[in-house]
VOGU-3710 file (C-alpha; in Angstrom, 3 decimals, decimal comma):
1> xxxxxxxxxx> 137,356/176,415/100,410  140,868/175,706/99,141  141,415/172,516/97,133  144,429/170,343/97,773  146,061/169,140/94,547  147,389/165,633/95,083  149,729/163,623/92,872  147,439/161,455/90,719  147,848/157,791/89,825  148,260/158,030/86,047
11> xxxxxxxxxx> 148,578/154,344/85,364  148,277/150,877/86,830  151,176/150,124/89,136  152,276/153,767/89,449  153,471/154,397/93,004  155,289/157,700/92,626  156,338/160,308/90,107  158,905/163,068/89,754  157,745/166,669/89,405  159,954/168,199/86,711
21> xxxxxxxxxx> 158,650/171,762/86,660  155,555/173,853/87,338  153,850/175,589/84,429  152,199/178,087/86,792  153,645/180,201/89,586  152,129/180,924/92,987  149,484/183,598/92,600  148,677/182,718/88,962  145,061/182,078/87,960  144,335/178,462/87,018
31> xxxxxxxxxx> 141,470/176,952/85,041  140,341/173,372/85,585  141,792/171,184/82,818  144,646/173,616/82,133  148,214/172,160/82,164  149,600/172,780/85,649  152,935/170,939/85,898  155,154/168,384/84,164  155,443/164,948/85,764  158,055/162,312/84,969
41> xxxxxxxxxx> 156,881/158,736/85,568  158,584/155,435/84,876  157,413/155,545/81,272  156,860/159,098/80,089  157,055/162,776/80,922  153,692/164,480/80,521  151,779/167,595/81,432  149,216/167,122/84,202  146,040/169,199/84,189  144,614/171,128/87,129
51> xxxxxxxxxx> 141,796/169,473/89,096  140,149/172,768/90,011  139,825/176,420/89,012  141,033/179,368/91,070  144,379/180,800/92,099  147,486/178,721/92,729  147,836/179,654/96,383  150,779/177,436/97,236  153,202/175,021/95,612  153,906/172,530/98,384
61> xxxxxxxxxx> 156,483/170,489/96,463  158,495/172,370/93,865  160,237/169,370/92,298  161,475/165,857/92,936  159,985/162,414/93,584  156,550/162,351/95,216  154,284/159,488/96,295  150,889/159,086/94,667  148,221/160,837/96,752  150,562/163,336/98,415
71> xxxxxxxxxx> 149,483/167,007/98,413  151,695/168,989/96,033  149,805/172,289/95,772  146,750/174,230/96,916  144,252/176,038/94,667  141,589/178,376/96,035  140,177/181,883/95,906  142,472/184,879/95,705  143,489/186,015/99,174  142,237/182,812/100,799
81> xxxxxxxxxx> 144,361/181,723/103,724  146,196/178,440/103,399  146,475/176,332/106,569  150,034/176,105/107,827  150,309/172,359/107,339  149,354/172,734/103,690  151,625/175,673/103,090  154,781/174,075/104,430  157,079/173,315/101,497  158,698/169,916/101,265
91> xxxxxxxxxx> 162,212/171,259/101,648  164,886/168,705/102,194  166,405/168,717/105,630  170,185/168,691/105,867  171,669/165,249/106,057  172,879/164,260/109,515  176,611/164,329/110,054  178,235/160,918/109,711  178,577/159,028/112,940  182,081/158,304/114,251
101> xxxxxxxxxx> 183,489/154,825/113,795  182,203/152,363/116,332  183,801/149,168/117,592  182,481/145,872/116,279  179,332/144,743/118,099  179,533/142,098/120,723  177,863/138,753/120,186  174,730/139,852/122,054  174,505/143,253/120,269  172,726/143,938/116,926
111> xxxxxxxxxx> 174,960/144,567/113,931  175,251/147,941/112,179  172,589/147,127/109,557  170,083/146,390/112,302  170,963/149,609/114,138  170,525/151,609/110,931  167,170/149,965/110,251  165,954/150,505/113,783  167,055/154,145/113,866  164,640/155,282/111,161
121> xxxxxxxxxx> 161,013/156,182/111,782  160,738/154,209/114,986  161,854/150,886/113,508  160,653/151,341/109,907  162,972/152,483/107,122  161,652/155,531/105,290  161,540/154,733/101,570  159,223/155,508/98,686  157,110/152,618/97,325  159,032/152,745/94,036
131> xxxxxxxxxx> 162,336/152,569/95,908  161,123/149,510/97,860  160,025/147,757/94,657  163,332/148,409/92,892  165,223/147,250/95,995  163,288/143,954/95,962  163,981/143,464/92,253  167,703/144,263/92,558  168,282/142,484/95,881  169,457/145,689/97,578
141> xxxxxxxxxx> 169,228/146,069/101,354  167,464/149,329/102,218  169,163/149,347/105,599  172,510/149,935/103,888  171,347/153,012/101,936  171,537/156,632/103,051  168,433/158,383/101,698  168,658/161,765/99,980  164,941/162,599/100,092  163,094/164,687/102,672
151> xxxxxxxxxx> 163,804/163,553/106,260  166,409/161,110/104,941  163,794/159,222/102,891  165,197/156,685/100,424  164,062/157,445/96,849  164,390/155,408/93,658  167,616/157,134/92,580  169,282/156,132/95,876  168,492/152,457/95,226  169,651/152,688/91,594
161> xxxxxxxxxx> 172,987/154,138/92,755  173,391/151,445/95,387  172,592/148,691/92,883  175,105/150,074/90,400  177,876/150,483/93,001  180,577/147,781/92,882  180,813/145,329/95,745  183,347/146,235/98,454  186,793/144,852/97,722  190,190/144,862/99,312
171> xxxxxxxxxx> 192,067/148,143/98,843  194,228/148,236/95,724  197,002/150,602/94,700  195,613/153,742/93,072  195,682/153,437/89,256  197,545/155,919/87,142  195,583/159,103/86,498  193,468/159,057/83,325  193,907/162,132/81,139  190,947/164,485/81,405
181> xxxxxxxxxx> 188,405/164,404/78,602  188,802/160,746/77,616  185,716/159,418/79,426  182,267/160,979/79,291  179,791/159,919/81,981  176,153/160,267/80,945  173,653/159,869/83,819  170,683/157,650/83,013  167,375/159,425/82,585  164,271/158,131/84,349
191> xxxxxxxxxx> 163,099/156,525/81,076  166,520/154,976/80,447  166,478/153,450/83,950  163,013/152,033/83,281  164,158/150,566/79,960  167,128/148,944/81,694  164,939/147,510/84,449  162,267/146,172/82,069  164,793/144,613/79,701  166,440/142,910/82,647
201> xxxxxxxxxx> 163,039/141,512/83,634  162,467/140,358/80,036  165,842/138,639/79,888  164,879/136,542/82,903  161,925/135,022/80,994  162,476/131,641/79,253  162,195/132,973/75,699  162,591/131,293/72,319  162,638/132,622/68,747  161,368/131,381/65,407
211> xxxxxxxxxx> 161,812/133,000/61,974  160,071/132,941/58,601  160,399/134,942/55,400  157,359/136,155/53,461  157,116/136,955/49,762  155,996/140,596/49,813  154,995/140,868/46,133  151,250/141,118/46,793  151,686/143,181/49,953  153,730/145,776/48,072
221> xxxxxxxxxx> 151,068/145,937/45,367  148,327/146,510/47,952  150,395/149,149/49,687  151,030/150,985/46,385  147,292/151,095/45,648  146,534/152,364/49,153  149,134/155,131/48,736  147,490/156,199/45,469  144,108/156,439/47,170  145,456/158,240/50,254
231> xxxxxxxxxx> 145,588/161,657/48,585  146,457/164,295/51,184  145,947/161,909/54,116  148,646/159,800/55,786  150,166/157,349/53,333  150,117/153,755/54,626  153,440/152,009/55,125  154,450/148,362/55,166  154,325/148,612/58,981  150,650/149,638/58,798
241> xxxxxxxxxx> 149,835/146,690/56,551  151,797/144,397/58,850  149,916/145,729/61,884  146,582/144,908/60,246  147,783/141,463/59,189  149,084/140,680/62,687  145,794/141,816/64,217  143,868/139,429/61,969  146,270/136,599/62,844  145,988/137,351/66,571
251> xxxxxxxxxx> 142,225/136,968/66,374  142,736/133,475/64,952  145,473/132,584/67,445  144,342/134,129/70,713  146,996/132,249/72,665  149,540/134,665/71,151  147,425/137,735/71,994  148,249/137,154/75,624  149,984/138,486/78,713  151,701/136,465/81,433
261> xxxxxxxxxx> 151,811/137,532/85,071  151,684/135,831/88,451  151,318/132,328/86,998  148,249/133,381/84,988  147,956/133,690/81,207  145,385/136,282/80,145  143,938/135,909/76,637  142,737/139,254/75,309  139,693/139,746/73,049  141,155/142,729/71,166
271> xxxxxxxxxx> 144,438/143,218/69,300  145,993/146,215/71,065  149,303/146,364/69,239  152,330/148,300/70,473  154,790/149,807/68,006  158,409/150,199/69,122  159,395/153,829/68,433  162,848/155,358/68,847  162,703/158,817/70,416  165,349/161,209/71,728
281> xxxxxxxxxx> 164,569/160,099/75,290  164,782/156,385/74,449  162,651/153,514/73,165  158,912/153,800/73,818  156,054/151,522/72,752  152,783/153,415/72,185  149,726/151,231/71,647  147,141/151,292/68,842  143,962/149,751/70,213  141,457/147,503/68,480
291> xxxxxxxxxx> 143,590/147,035/65,351  141,397/144,160/64,175  138,514/146,646/63,780  140,517/149,336/61,981  141,178/149,687/58,270  144,756/150,069/57,053  144,282/153,849/56,430  142,886/154,196/59,972  145,884/152,321/61,369  148,178/154,593/59,324
301> xxxxxxxxxx> 146,562/157,709/60,810  146,792/156,333/64,358  150,413/155,294/63,818  151,389/158,723/62,477  149,770/160,370/65,503  151,452/158,261/68,199  154,860/158,319/66,482  154,762/162,115/66,179  153,783/162,499/69,822  156,417/159,971/70,912
311> xxxxxxxxxx> 159,195/161,888/69,163  158,002/165,243/70,487  157,638/163,953/74,072  153,843/164,424/74,102  152,752/160,864/74,875  150,429/160,280/77,816  150,752/157,407/80,274  147,609/155,801/78,835  149,252/155,659/75,372  151,817/153,174/76,689
321> xxxxxxxxxx> 149,615/150,809/78,665  147,477/147,801/77,866  149,321/146,435/74,833  148,777/142,760/74,019  151,420/142,308/71,275  154,364/144,361/69,979  155,929/144,915/66,547  159,499/146,209/66,197  160,479/147,141/62,629  164,088/148,013/61,784
331> xxxxxxxxxx> 163,672/147,460/58,058  163,962/151,180/57,343  167,556/151,018/58,640  168,456/148,231/56,233  168,499/145,566/58,957  167,865/142,181/57,347  166,969/140,208/60,454  167,165/140,664/64,218  165,801/139,351/67,501  163,624/141,627/69,648
341> xxxxxxxxxx> 163,542/141,356/73,440  160,181/140,560/75,032  157,988/143,435/76,225  156,665/142,066/79,562  154,042/141,026/80,401  153,225/140,368/76,719  153,735/136,810/75,520  155,269/137,681/72,146  156,982/140,377/70,065  157,599/140,380/66,302
351> xxxxxxxxxx> 160,905/141,688/64,892  160,705/142,738/61,228  163,601/143,270/58,811  163,904/145,017/55,478  162,153/143,931/52,281  164,961/142,699/50,023  165,093/141,147/46,584  166,413/137,587/46,803  166,778/134,661/44,470  164,233/131,936/45,243
361> xxxxxxxxxx> 163,154/128,741/43,478  159,800/129,118/41,676  158,357/126,194/39,669  161,773/124,643/39,181  163,451/127,889/38,115  165,210/130,709/39,942  163,262/133,946/40,333  163,841/137,242/42,095  161,256/138,010/44,775  160,948/140,725/47,480
371> xxxxxxxxxx> 161,298/138,850/50,766  160,926/140,070/54,344  162,233/138,076/57,303  160,238/138,074/60,537  161,426/136,734/63,903  158,922/136,025/66,662  160,221/136,054/70,244  157,945/134,206/72,679  157,666/133,690/76,414  157,785/129,910/76,746
381> xxxxxxxxxx> 155,779/130,106/79,973  152,772/131,218/77,933  153,445/129,796/74,457  154,716/126,560/73,000  156,716/126,369/69,798  153,987/124,763/67,690  151,433/127,458/68,635  153,910/130,238/67,862  154,891/128,644/64,546  151,239/128,317/63,522
391> xxxxxxxxxx> 150,676/132,012/64,260  153,747/133,111/62,303  152,714/130,905/59,379  149,328/132,667/59,361  151,047/136,080/59,302  153,179/134,903/56,371  150,088/133,630/54,521  148,232/136,925/55,050  151,207/138,941/53,806  151,490/136,819/50,686
401> xxxxxx> 147,714/136,962/50,095  146,492/140,101/51,914  142,927/139,577/50,775  142,657/136,669/53,212  143,181/139,054/56,144  141,117/142,046/54,963
//
C-alpha cells in the first residue's frame, strides 16, 4: 500500500516549512533514511530523509510553503496506482481579477475589510499558521492582505510584505527619476526574516548590560598547553576555554542558566551553550549540550563540528534548539568591547572582545597584562543586577584561575 509522505514537525513551534527542491524525481527508487528533499524552516535549510522505501510515485507539492502534516508526496511499489486525491498537485490557481470600485458602504452595511474577511472560506480567512503568527506579532490585519498561495491562501511572505509596506499617504508629486544602477534591492531570505523578527522580539525585552575585564594571563597559559597536547586533533581556542568556564559558572548560578517565557522562568540543570556563528546565510546559534560535563578538548571538537556545518549549510533544526545561554565572540575581528542582543527566550548572552595588552596597576606599579572585556546582556524580567554581577564575577575569577573551574 502506498505511503503518504507528510511534512514533518522538525522542531518545537514549527508550523510550516518551505520546500526548496526535491532530491529525487517521480519514478526514482527511494530507500528509507535517504535524503528526499530540502526544506527551509524559520531557522535552517536542511535535507529531510524519506520515511519509507519504494518508488517515488508522486510529488504532490513541488515547492513552496507547506503546513506541517500536509501530504507532499507518495511512495509505494513500482506501478502501484495512486488515488486521485493524492496525485493532485498543489498548483496555484490563478488569482481572481480585481473587483471594480464600489461606493462607500452605508451605515448599516459592513465595511470592505469585513466583506473581504467574510468572502474567504465561508467566513474564515485562509492563512497558514506561520502567517497568522507573524500577523499577530506585527499587528497586520489579515483581511487586508491578498494571498498568493494556493486558493488565495495567505502565506508568511504575504504578511512580511504587508508589514514592510508604508502606510497609505496623500498623493505626492512624482519624484525625479533615479538613475538606473544606483540602488540595489536585496530580498530577505527566510533566515534573514527570522533574524529580523527575533531581534525585534529581543529588543522589546527590558534588558540591561554589565561589563568586566579579566586578566587572561593564566587562561592563555592553559590554552597554550592544551594546544601542545592536541596533536592532530582540533586545537582548543580561547572560545572553548571560555565555554567551559561559563558552563562551570552557570552551574553555580543557575538563575542565569534560565529561559523566560509566558511569565515563567525555567532554571535548567545542564549548561547547553549556544555559540553565535556568522555564515553566508546569516547569523546562526548552534548549541553544544552538557558543556559542564565536557572537557575543553571535547568542547573544541564539538565547536569545530557545529561551526563547519553552520558555514556549509548542513545544520539540522535540532542543532539550533534548546540553548540555555549564548556566547558571542568578536575578538577575532579586533573588537574590543560590544553589546550583544538577547537570544530569546534565554535570560542572558555574553559578548566577548579581543584579548589586548593594557597597562594596569599591580602592587603599586604599572604592569602590562592581557585583558579581555566581557559584557553580559540580561533580561531584567528573569535576572536582577546583583545576580548577574555575581555570575560575571565568577566567570572572571575562573578565567584568571582556570583551575578553580576545571
